[in-house]
N, C-alpha and C positions, 0 to 999 in steps of 0.2 A: 256552114263554117259544118268542121270535124267537131265532133259530140269528145272528144280527148281531146282540141285546144279548144275549146271550149271551159273545160274542167280546169286547164290546165288557166285562163285566164281570170275564170273565180278565183283558183286561190290566190293569184296574183293579188287580186282587186280586196280580198279579206284582208292579206295579211300587209294593203296599201290602209284599209281602213281601220284596220285595230294599229297599226301604228297612228294614224290620226289622230285618233280617238285618247291613246295613251299619251301624243305629244299636248291636249287640252288638260287632262285630267290632274298632270303632272305642272300643265297651265296655272290651274285655279285650284292647287295646294299650295303654289305662290302665292303669295298674298300679296296682288297687286292690288297699292290704297297707295290715295298719296295723302300727307300732314304735313299741312302750309308747318310743321311744329317742330320735322324732321329734318328742313334743306337750311342756312344758314341765309341763304338770298335768294335773289327773285334768275339768276342765271343757274344755281343749283335742280330748281325750281320746275322752271320752261324745259330744262335736258330732262328733268324726268318724264314729265305729262306729255316732250317729243316719245320718248321711249314708250310709254301708256300707251297713244297714240299705234304707233307701228306696229307691238303688239296686237293693238286689237282689231288692228287692219290683218294682220296675218292671220287672225283667230275667225271670221272672216270672211275668206278666201280656203280656210281650210272644211267650216261650215259649206261651204260649196262645194269642194269637192267631194266632203262626205257626199255630199245631196248628190253627183254626178255617178259618185260609185254606186249608190244605193240602183243609181237607174240603171245603172250597167251591168249591175248582177240581175236585179231583176229581168232583162232583156233574155241575157243568158236561161232561164228559169221558164223564161217565154220563148223561150229557140229561137227570137230574131236578135241576135247578137253579134254585131260586126256588118248590120247590111248599114249602107248608109241612110240617113233620113230626110238626106236631098235626092238621089234619084233608084235608090232603092236596092243598088249593086252593091255587091259585097266592098266591107270595105278591107285593104291588103291586112294578112302583119302583121309584114314590118313596121306596119303605122301602125295598128296598131299593139303591138312589142312597144316601141316606145312611146302611147299615151293610150292606154287602155280604156279609158274614158271616151273613144274618139268617136263622136255620133259623125262624121261626117268625112267619105271618101275624100284624099287628097285632091283631085279635080273642084269640087265641089262647097272645101276647103276654103281655099285656093281663091274660088268665083267670088264666096263669100268676101273673102277679104278684100276684092277688088273692088265690090259695091261698097265696104266699111269705109274705104280711102277713097270712094269721091266722093261719102257726102260727107268726111270729117273734114 
């Protein structure tokens, strides 16, 4: 992959990381706690708990994506960004544009998904 392309992807990844970090900061500033006295009945309490659990799952997914972004930026700095971890071939630019944190080329990802479907 050309240096120019690597730098373009580094900007994209850095912007995504900053956006996710900003989302996390805004979520932390929002006082997220449950006080049973704030809700008049069990249904309101249950609905609030479901929303809180959903928010927690979203945050966990964002943390995982931030980790993948950090790994991709590290690969750019090491000069190995865009190499498939499965076969060592170059991951296509179109795939990286769609998913900048991709670790596998389309062929290896398809094969991985087939294996996972076979197990599940």
